[in-house]
C-alpha positions in Angstrom: 139.3 202.9 121.8 137.5 199.8 123.1 136.6 197.9 119.9 134.7 195.2 121.8 131.8 197.7 122.0 131.3 197.2 118.2 132.0 193.5 118.1 128.8 191.5 117.6 127.9 188.8 120.2 128.4 185.4 118.5 125.0 183.9 117.4 125.6 180.9 119.7 125.4 183.2 122.7 122.1 184.9 121.6 118.7 184.0 122.9 115.8 185.6 121.0 112.3 185.9 122.6 109.5 186.6 120.1 106.2 188.2 121.1 103.4 189.1 118.7 104.2 189.5 115.0 102.5 190.3 111.7 99.7 188.0 110.7 101.1 185.0 108.9 104.3 182.9 109.0 106.9 185.6 108.8 108.0 185.3 112.5 108.3 181.6 112.2 110.5 181.9 109.0 112.7 184.5 110.7 113.1 182.3 113.8 114.1 179.4 111.7 116.9 181.3 110.0 118.1 182.7 113.3 118.4 179.1 114.6 120.4 178.1 111.4 122.7 181.0 112.3 123.3 179.4 115.7 120.9 181.4 118.0 118.3 180.0 120.4 114.7 181.2 119.8 111.6 181.2 121.9 108.1 182.5 121.2 105.4 183.7 123.7 101.9 183.3 122.2 98.8 185.0 123.6 96.1 183.3 121.6 95.4 180.5 119.1 96.2 182.8 116.2 99.8 183.2 117.5 100.0 179.5 118.0 98.7 178.6 114.5 101.6 180.4 112.7 104.4 179.1 115.0 105.3 175.6 113.7 107.8 174.6 116.4 105.9 173.5 119.5 109.1 172.9 121.5 109.9 176.6 121.5 106.4 177.9 122.0 105.4 179.3 125.4 101.7 180.0 125.9 100.7 182.9 128.1 97.2 182.0 129.4 97.0 184.2 132.5 95.2 187.5 133.0 96.8 190.6 131.6 97.9 191.8 135.0 100.2 188.7 135.4 102.1 189.5 132.2 105.0 191.6 133.5 106.0 189.0 136.1 105.6 186.2 133.6 107.8 188.0 131.1 110.5 188.6 133.8 110.5 184.9 134.6 110.9 184.0 130.9 113.8 186.4 130.5 115.6 185.0 133.6 114.8 181.3 132.9 115.8 181.4 129.2 118.7 183.9 129.5 117.1 186.2 126.9 119.4 188.6 125.2 117.1 189.9 122.4 113.4 190.7 122.3 111.6 190.6 118.9 108.2 192.1 118.2 105.9 193.8 115.7 104.9 197.3 116.8 105.8 198.8 120.1 102.6 200.3 121.5 100.2 197.5 122.3 100.1 197.1 126.1 101.9 193.7 126.3 104.7 195.0 124.0 105.1 198.3 125.8 105.4 196.6 129.2 107.9 194.1 127.8 110.0 196.8 126.2 110.3 198.7 129.4 111.5 195.6 131.3 113.8 194.6 128.5 115.4 198.0 128.3 116.0 198.1 132.0 117.7 194.7 131.7 120.0 195.7 128.8 118.2 193.4 126.4 118.4 194.3 122.7 114.9 195.3 121.3 114.2 194.5 117.7 111.0 196.2 116.4 109.4 195.4 113.0 106.7 197.6 111.5 105.1 198.2 108.1 107.4 200.2 105.9 107.8 203.9 106.4 108.1 204.0 102.7 105.4 201.6 101.6 104.5 199.2 100.1 107.8 198.1 98.7 109.8 197.9 102.0 109.3 197.0 105.7 110.7 198.8 108.7 113.3 197.3 111.1 114.6 199.3 114.0 116.1 198.9 117.5 114.4 200.2 120.5 111.2 201.6 119.0 109.3 202.6 115.9 107.1 205.4 114.6 106.9 208.1 117.3 109.4 206.1 119.4 111.9 205.8 116.5 115.4 207.3 116.7 114.4 209.2 113.5 112.2 211.5 115.5 115.4 213.1 117.0 117.5 213.2 113.9 117.9 216.2 111.7 118.2 216.1 107.9 121.8 217.5 108.3 122.7 214.5 110.5 121.4 212.2 107.9 123.3 214.0 105.1 126.5 213.6 107.1 126.0 209.9 107.4 125.2 209.6 103.7 128.7 211.0 102.8 130.0 207.5 103.8 127.9 205.9 101.0 128.0 206.4 97.3 125.1 204.0 96.5 122.1 205.0 94.4 118.7 204.8 96.2 116.7 201.8 94.8 113.6 202.5 92.8 110.3 200.7 93.5 109.2 197.9 91.2 106.4 198.4 88.7 103.9 196.4 90.7 103.6 194.8 94.1 101.2 192.1 95.1 100.8 191.1 98.8 97.5 193.0 99.7 95.4 189.9 99.1 97.8 187.8 101.3 97.7 190.5 104.0 93.9 190.4 104.1 93.8 186.6 103.9 96.2 186.1 106.8 94.3 188.7 108.9 91.1 186.8 108.3 92.7 183.4 109.1 94.3 184.7 112.2 91.0 186.0 113.6 89.3 182.7 112.6 91.7 180.8 115.0 91.1 183.3 117.7 87.3 183.0 117.3 87.0 179.2 117.1 90.2 177.7 118.6 90.9 180.0 121.6 89.5 178.0 124.5 93.0 177.6 126.1 93.4 181.4 126.1 90.3 182.4 127.9 92.0 185.4 129.5 93.1 186.8 126.1 92.0 190.4 125.4 92.8 191.9 122.0 94.7 195.2 121.8 92.0 196.6 119.6 88.6 197.8 120.8 86.4 195.6 118.6 85.5 192.0 119.6 87.4 189.3 117.7 84.2 188.0 116.1 83.6 191.4 114.6 87.2 191.7 113.4 86.9 188.4 111.6 83.6 189.4 110.0 85.1 192.6 108.8 88.2 190.9 107.3 86.0 188.3 105.7 83.6 190.8 104.2 86.6 192.9 102.9 88.0 189.8 101.3 84.7 188.8 99.6 83.8 192.3 98.5 87.2 193.2 97.0 86.0 193.0 93.4 83.0 195.3 94.1 85.2 197.8 95.8 87.6 197.8 92.9 84.8 198.7 90.5 83.6 201.4 92.8 87.1 202.9 93.1 87.6 202.9 89.3 84.4 204.9 88.9 85.3 207.4 91.6 88.8 207.8 90.2 87.5 208.2 86.7 85.2 211.0 87.8 88.1 212.8 89.6 90.6 212.4 86.7 88.2 213.6 84.1 86.5 216.3 86.2 88.9 219.0 85.1 89.1 220.6 88.5 92.1 221.2 90.8 91.9 219.0 93.9 93.6 218.4 97.2 94.0 215.0 98.9 93.2 213.9 102.5 94.9 210.6 103.3 93.0 208.6 105.9 94.4 205.9 108.2 92.9 203.0 110.1 91.4 204.3 113.2 92.9 201.5 115.3 96.4 202.0 113.8 99.0 202.5 116.5 100.4 205.7 114.9 97.0 207.2 114.8 96.0 206.1 118.4 99.3 206.9 120.1 101.0 209.7 118.1 98.2 212.0 117.0 95.9 214.7 118.6 92.7 212.9 117.4 90.7 210.2 119.1 88.7 209.3 116.0 88.9 209.6 112.2 85.7 211.7 112.4 87.5 214.3 114.3 90.2 214.5 111.7 87.6 214.6 108.9 85.8 217.5 110.6 89.0 219.6 110.9 90.0 218.9 107.3 86.7 219.5 105.6 85.9 222.7 107.5 89.5 223.9 106.9 89.0 223.3 103.2 85.7 225.1 103.2 87.3 228.1 104.8 90.5 228.4 102.8 90.3 226.6 99.4 89.4 228.5 96.2 85.8 227.9 95.3 86.7 226.0 92.1 88.9 223.5 94.0 87.7 220.1 95.3 88.7 217.8 98.2 89.4 214.1 97.5 89.4 211.9 100.6 91.1 208.6 100.2 90.5 205.7 102.6 93.3 203.3 103.7 93.6 200.3 101.5 92.8 198.0 104.4 89.8 200.0 105.6 87.2 197.3 106.4 84.1 199.3 107.3 84.4 199.5 111.0 84.1 203.3 110.7 81.2 204.6 108.4 83.5 206.9 106.5 81.3 207.7 103.5 78.4 208.7 105.7 80.6 210.9 108.0 82.1 212.6 105.0 78.7 213.4 103.5 77.4 214.7 106.8 80.4 217.0 107.6 80.6 218.3 104.0 76.9 219.1 104.0 77.2 221.0 107.3 80.2 222.9 105.9 78.3 223.9 102.8 80.5 222.1 100.3 78.7 218.8 99.7 79.3 219.0 96.0 83.0 219.6 96.3 84.1 216.6 98.3 84.9 213.2 96.8 85.5 209.9 98.5 87.7 207.0 97.2 87.5 203.7 99.1 91.1 202.6 99.3 93.2 201.4 96.4 96.5 202.7 95.2 97.5 206.3 95.7 99.8 207.0 92.7 97.0 207.8 90.2 95.4 210.3 92.5 98.8 212.0 93.3 99.5 212.7 89.6 97.3 215.8 89.6 97.0 216.7 93.3 97.7 220.2 94.4 98.4 219.3 98.1 97.8 216.6 100.7 96.9 216.5 104.4 97.1 213.6 106.8 97.4 212.8 110.5 100.7 210.8 110.2 100.1 208.3 107.4 103.2 206.7 105.9 101.4 207.3 102.5 102.6 210.9 102.9 106.1 209.7 101.8 104.7 209.2 98.3 103.4 212.8 98.5 106.8 214.2 99.4 108.6 212.0 96.8 106.6 213.9 94.2 107.3 217.3 95.7 103.7 217.9 96.6 103.0 220.2 99.6 102.1 218.3 102.7 100.4 219.1 106.0 100.5 216.7 109.0 98.8 216.8 112.4 100.5 214.1 114.3 104.0 212.9 115.1 105.7 211.2 112.2 109.2 210.2 111.3 109.0 212.3 108.2 107.6 215.5 109.8 110.8 217.5 109.3 110.6 221.3 108.9 112.3 221.2 105.5 109.4 219.4 103.8 106.3 219.6 105.9 104.2 222.7 106.0 103.5 224.6 109.3 100.8 226.8 107.7 97.3 227.0 109.3 95.0 224.6 107.5 92.8 227.3 105.7 96.0 229.1 104.6 97.5 225.8 103.4 94.5 225.1 101.2 94.6 228.6 99.9 98.2 228.4 98.8 100.5 225.8 100.2 104.3 226.2 100.4 106.2 223.6 98.5 108.6 221.2 100.3 112.3 221.2 99.9 112.5 218.3 97.6 116.3 217.9 97.7 116.1 217.6 101.5 113.4 215.0 101.2 115.4 213.0 98.6 118.3 212.9 101.1 116.0 211.9 103.9 114.5 209.1 101.7 117.8 207.8 100.6 118.9 207.7 104.3 115.9 205.6 105.2 116.5 203.2 102.3 120.1 202.7 103.4 119.2 202.1 107.0 115.8 200.9 108.4 113.8 200.2 105.2 114.4 196.7 103.9 113.2 195.3 100.6 110.5 192.6 100.9 107.3 192.0 102.7 105.7 190.1 105.6 102.8 188.5 103.7 103.7 187.1 100.3 106.1 184.1 100.0 108.6 186.0 97.7 108.4 189.1 99.9 109.4 187.1 103.0 112.3 185.5 101.1 113.6 188.8 100.0 113.3 190.3 103.5 115.1 187.4 105.2 118.1 187.7 102.9 119.0 190.9 104.6 117.3 191.3 108.0 118.8 188.3 109.9 122.3 189.7 109.4 121.1 193.1 110.6 119.6 191.6 113.7 122.8 189.8 114.5 125.0 192.9 113.9 126.3 194.8 116.9 125.1 198.2 115.6 121.6 199.2 114.7 120.9 200.3 111.1 121.5 203.9 111.7 124.8 203.5 113.5 126.0 200.9 111.0 125.7 203.5 108.2 127.5 206.1 110.2 130.4 203.7 110.9 130.6 202.4 107.3 129.4 198.9 108.2 125.9 199.0 106.7 125.2 196.1 104.4 124.7 196.9 100.7 121.0 197.5 99.8 119.4 194.9 97.7 117.8 195.8 94.4 114.0 195.4 94.5 112.2 192.6 92.8 108.6 192.3 91.9 106.9 190.5 94.8 103.7 188.5 94.2 
């Protein structure tokens, strides 16, 4: 057997090229530690927001040409710098998808970061692709169980509280401020989202300013639900511009999903049941959700049976929920963790036959089948020992905790899934409260 195939390339021979990352300084901190390990690091920036959070000008490469020139530009950088590794956040925006295709053909390792599949206490690190492009999509629960036989670790439990939502919104607003007011050198930049950058910034700023008001509004809505004495089902919404929704679902808008769910509930749910629709915690008003929900519920004849909660934490609502539906939100992992029946419409790494319902929607609301909780617990433990890393992108402590583990994983010869199967996976850290 050729053992060289499993021997990591020395850090001194590695050249990492970073593309776009999460808002804030995480990518800079990650690059700094990779340099300490001995690797070379470069960063391509596409706008002033990218530049603002990269504090090493000598390794910064601005891309200021039209989008059509990007593939040739990327190939030149790969050849000129001797790139061995590509690092990015998300794999579906056009510049990333084109770079991944070129890198894969050249035999370059592809490191993909994403928000955690089990949120909000972990982040996702995979090789090659994430979400609908993840290796998890092709894995069975039986394969995961076989790999887990090599580990006797207990799955870590989440901490009592977690606090980087404010930082997430703050860095989003700051990033878009730089793109709005300092982007003259990047005149050809086009955002991967549909909204103009000025509107993105306004939405982030408004969300930041109105957080106290939304908190009061949520408490009132949740109080009415918890004290209403009625059985209820949950619909978990996502951001309409989220890559999982846009690229791995059958819907083109959140309104389409709402129409299907509300009408399916009207057809199948018992008359004394209610539907609670929860917005994503980062929903910033680009979609008029409350108005759409009222309109569709009224047309379906159930206006008095539909409740809307504008973001916030999910745990309190899950305590008494009878079932939940979503497109492919990662929040569904919290549903499955509690053994609550779940219906999904899009591609998702957790959409396994053992714990996701295949019933038609009216039938699901009438009497959903329960998930195989033991199968989900094995699946969840597998994720926590492979691609889910304790920490966060946005808070200082979260970044520190994440960096303690992820740099070694990036330098390893095997990806997180193969490392567990070969018995070389690093021990999982115990979670700390991150504020």
